[in-house]
N, C-alpha and C positions, 0 to 999 in steps of 0.2 A: 249583591254578593252571594254567590251560591257555591263557592269552593269551601269545602269543609276545613281544609288545612289553613286557609286564610282566616277563617272564623276562629280556629283554635289559636292562631298567632295573635289575632286582635285581642282575644280574651287573655292570652298570656301577657301581652303588653299592659293591659288594664291591671292585671294582678302582680306586675313585677315589683320588686323591691325598689325603694327610692334610690339606692346606690347602684342599681343595675343599669346597664346600657341596653339599647336595642339589640346590639350584637351579642350581648350576654344571653338575652332571651332566645335568640336564634340558635346560639350554641347549645343551650339547654334542650331545645327541641331536637337538635341533631344528636345530642348525647342519649336522649331517651328514644331515639329512632322514630320520632313522629314524622320528620321529613329531614332531608339532607341539608347541609349548610348552604349549598348552592340553591336548592329550592326555596329555603328560608329567605335568602337574600332577594330572590325573584319575588316572592310573596310580599316582602317588605316594600320593595320598589313599587309594586302594584298598589299597596295600601297608601303609599305616599302620593301616588298619582291620583288616587281617589280622594285625596285630602282627608284621609282618616288618621294619618300619622304625620306628625311634624318632625322637628330635628331629633328630639330624644323622648318624645311622649306622644300620647294621642291628642288629637285636636278635639274641640268640643263636639264636633260631628262624630269623631272617632269614639269618644267616651259614650255617646248616646248609642251608637251602633254596637259597641262592645257590650253594653248593658242589655241590649235586645238579644244579642247572641247568648249571653249568660242565661237569660230567661228561656230561650229556645232550648238550651242544653238541660235545663232543669225539668222541662216537661217530659 
């Protein structure tokens, strides 16, 4: 995964509140102008296709990848 916005979305899903949905996370990204709602839905679809995101949360692979992204951003 080399798209920065997809990495940001993956990390945002990792950090989301328990009562937030994936759509809520995408709407937050849209509100803060990280990317548009349309782009966010496209990225989410891609993350699901890559088996990083399940119905309403990250898969085990997704959690691992999100933690790698978190470390990458800390460097």
